[in-house]
C-alpha positions in Angstrom: -25.6 22.3 45.5 -22.0 21.7 46.6 -22.8 18.0 47.3 -24.5 17.6 43.9 -21.5 19.2 42.2 -19.1 16.9 44.1 -21.2 13.8 43.1 -21.3 14.9 39.5 -17.5 15.4 39.5 -17.0 11.9 41.0 -19.4 10.4 38.4 -17.5 11.9 35.5 -14.1 11.0 37.0 -15.2 7.4 37.4 -16.4 7.3 33.8 -13.1 8.6 32.6 -11.2 6.1 34.8 -13.2 3.2 33.5 -11.0 0.7 31.6 -11.6 0.6 27.9 -13.0 -2.5 26.4 -10.4 -3.9 23.9 -11.8 -7.5 24.0 -12.4 -7.3 20.2 -8.6 -7.4 19.8 -7.6 -11.0 19.9 -4.5 -12.0 21.9 -1.5 -13.5 20.1 2.2 -14.5 20.7 4.7 -15.0 17.9 7.7 -17.0 19.0 11.3 -16.8 17.8 14.3 -18.9 18.7 15.2 -16.8 21.7 12.4 -14.4 22.2 8.7 -13.8 21.6 6.5 -10.9 20.3 3.2 -10.3 22.0 0.5 -8.7 19.9 -3.2 -7.9 19.6 -5.1 -8.3 16.4 -8.4 -6.9 15.2 -10.4 -8.5 12.4 -13.2 -6.7 10.5 -16.6 -6.8 12.2 -18.0 -8.9 9.4 -14.9 -10.9 8.6 -15.1 -13.2 5.6 -12.1 -15.4 5.1 -12.8 -15.6 1.4 -12.3 -11.9 0.9 -9.0 -9.9 1.0 -8.5 -7.1 3.5 -5.8 -4.4 4.0 -3.4 -5.0 6.8 -2.6 -2.1 9.2 0.3 -2.3 11.7 0.5 0.3 14.5 3.7 0.7 16.6 3.3 2.2 20.1 5.7 4.6 21.9 8.1 4.1 24.8 5.5 4.3 27.6 3.5 1.4 26.2 6.4 -1.1 26.2 5.8 -4.1 28.4 4.8 -7.7 28.6 1.1 -7.3 29.5 -0.1 -7.4 25.9 -2.5 -4.6 26.8 -0.7 -1.2 27.1 0.0 -0.9 23.3 -3.7 -0.3 22.7 -3.9 2.8 24.9 -3.2 5.1 22.0 -4.9 4.2 18.7 -6.8 1.2 19.9 -10.1 2.9 20.2 -9.6 4.7 16.9 -9.6 1.5 14.9 -12.5 0.2 17.0 -14.8 3.0 16.1 -17.9 1.6 14.4 -17.7 4.1 11.5 -14.1 3.2 10.8 -14.7 -0.5 11.0 -17.7 -0.2 8.6 -16.1 2.1 6.1 -12.6 0.8 6.3 -12.6 -2.9 7.1 -9.1 -4.1 7.7 -7.0 -6.4 9.8 -5.3 -4.3 12.5 -2.2 -5.4 14.3 -0.8 -3.9 17.5 2.5 -5.6 18.5 4.1 -4.8 21.9 7.8 -4.1 22.2 9.3 -5.6 25.4 10.9 -3.2 27.9 14.5 -4.1 27.0 14.3 -3.5 23.3 13.5 -0.9 20.6 11.6 -0.7 17.3 14.6 1.0 15.8 18.2 1.8 16.8 18.8 5.3 18.1 21.1 6.9 20.6 20.9 10.2 22.4 23.0 12.6 24.5 20.9 13.8 27.4 21.1 17.3 28.8 21.6 17.0 32.5 19.8 20.2 33.2 16.6 19.5 31.3 16.6 15.7 31.1 15.9 16.0 27.4 17.9 14.7 24.5 20.2 17.4 23.0 21.7 15.2 20.3 20.3 12.3 18.4 22.0 9.5 16.4 20.3 7.0 14.2 22.7 4.2 13.3 21.2 2.1 10.5 22.6 -1.4 11.2 22.6 -4.3 8.8 20.0 -6.2 10.9 16.9 -4.7 12.6 16.3 -5.0 16.4 15.3 -8.4 17.6 11.7 -7.2 18.2 11.4 -5.7 14.7 12.8 -8.8 13.2 10.1 -10.8 14.9 7.5 -8.3 13.7 8.6 -8.7 10.1 8.4 -12.5 10.4 4.9 -12.2 11.9 3.9 -9.9 9.1 5.2 -12.3 6.5 3.2 -15.1 8.1 0.1 -13.0 8.0 0.6 -12.2 4.3 0.6 -15.9 3.5 -3.1 -16.0 4.5 -5.5 -15.7 1.6 -7.5 -13.0 3.4 -4.5 -10.5 3.7 -4.1 -8.2 0.7 -0.3 -7.8 0.0 -1.0 -4.8 -2.2 -2.4 -2.9 0.8 0.0 -3.1 3.8 -0.1 0.0 5.9 2.0 1.0 8.9 1.8 3.8 11.4 3.4 4.6 14.8 4.1 7.3 17.3 7.3 8.6 18.9 9.6 5.5 19.2 7.0 3.7 17.1 7.3 6.4 14.5 11.0 5.7 14.4 10.1 2.0 13.9 7.9 3.0 11.0 10.8 4.7 9.2 13.1 1.8 10.0 10.7 -0.8 8.6 9.8 1.1 5.4 13.5 1.8 4.8 14.5 -1.9 5.2 11.4 -3.4 3.4 10.1 -0.8 0.9 8.7 -3.6 -1.3 6.5 -4.8 1.6 4.7 -1.6 2.6 2.3 0.4 0.6 1.8 3.5 2.8 3.0 4.8 6.2 2.0 7.4 8.7 4.8 8.2 11.2 3.7 10.5 14.1 6.3 12.6 15.9 9.0 10.2 14.7 12.6 10.4 13.5 15.2 8.4 11.8 18.1 8.3 9.3 16.9 10.8 6.8 19.8 10.1 4.5 18.3 6.6 3.8 14.9 7.8 2.6 15.8 7.2 -1.1 15.3 3.5 -0.3 11.5 4.0 0.0 10.9 7.3 -1.7 9.6 5.8 -4.9 7.8 2.8 -3.3 6.0 3.9 -0.1 3.5 6.7 0.2 4.0 8.7 3.5 1.9 11.1 5.5 4.1 12.7 8.3 2.6 14.2 11.4 4.4 16.3 14.1 3.7 19.0 16.7 5.6 22.2 16.1 6.3 22.6 19.8 7.4 19.0 20.4 10.1 19.1 23.2 10.7 15.3 23.2 11.4 14.5 19.5 12.3 17.7 17.7 10.1 18.6 14.8 13.1 19.2 12.6 13.3 15.4 11.9 9.9 15.4 10.3 10.6 18.6 8.4 13.8 17.1 7.1 12.1 13.9 6.0 9.4 15.9 4.2 11.9 18.1 2.3 14.1 15.2 1.3 11.1 13.1 0.1 9.8 16.0 -1.9 13.1 16.4 -3.6 13.0 12.7 -4.4 9.5 13.0 -6.0 7.9 10.9 -3.4 4.2 10.6 -2.7 4.4 12.5 0.6 2.2 14.7 2.8 3.1 16.6 5.9 0.9 18.0 8.7 2.5 20.1 11.4 0.5 21.5 14.3 1.4 24.9 15.7 1.7 25.0 19.5 1.3 21.2 19.8 3.8 19.3 21.9 4.7 15.6 21.8 1.1 14.4 21.8 0.5 15.1 18.1 -1.1 11.7 17.7 -4.3 13.3 19.0 -4.2 15.7 16.0 -3.3 12.9 13.6 -6.2 10.7 14.6 -8.5 13.7 14.3 -7.6 14.0 10.6 -10.8 13.1 8.8 -8.9 12.1 5.7 -6.4 9.8 7.3 -8.1 6.5 6.5 -9.4 7.8 3.2 -5.8 8.6 2.2 -4.4 5.4 3.6 -6.9 3.1 1.8 -6.5 5.0 -1.5 -3.0 3.6 -1.7 -2.3 0.3 -3.5 1.0 -1.3 -4.3 1.7 -1.4 -8.0 
């Protein structure tokens, strides 16, 4: 019995360790003058270039940065590959990868030497976005010139540093984006009036998040409510930084997202 139990444990461990198949996501590289942006893109299962499709951009967190053009799919990649999601919500899904030496959005922190965690946060909103985000916007603009991309349904989501990127992009380009779903993100809350009347937002955060404090999401929600924005907020008691698991488990996420159309 002990041998059988050990074999079963090994079997399930190997199954869990098996690399995921993301081959449906096509490889791409968008080049700028001095840098490049690697990305993966997923087209609808029954893609028809004569039809128009929503465009979804998803921004990864700090641990998925790199140059392999693979790591950014670890969180969220399977969600958009689900057969049911692809059937009910056909869309073009873009997963760009931020290089190790850059950010989706500018932020600074003071680190507590005892805990290794940030004790103070700063979100300078500079005139120009980061180099990577600038390339992403140019890539997005190029996709929107294609007849099969619906400019009235451009959605963006992201987690942690990617959530910060979501806030940065919808603040800078509120006329481009239709709806956004930042997960455990943060940003310059005092700038939210730029997108409050133009972009629908569903915010997600874990109440026990010890990496990015939940107060940032609470502040965004309160401020956007006061501005009369189309905003929802989901906070998960006892959940730490990995609130993306809860967000992707929300049955209404794609229903809500696809219900939004740019006026």
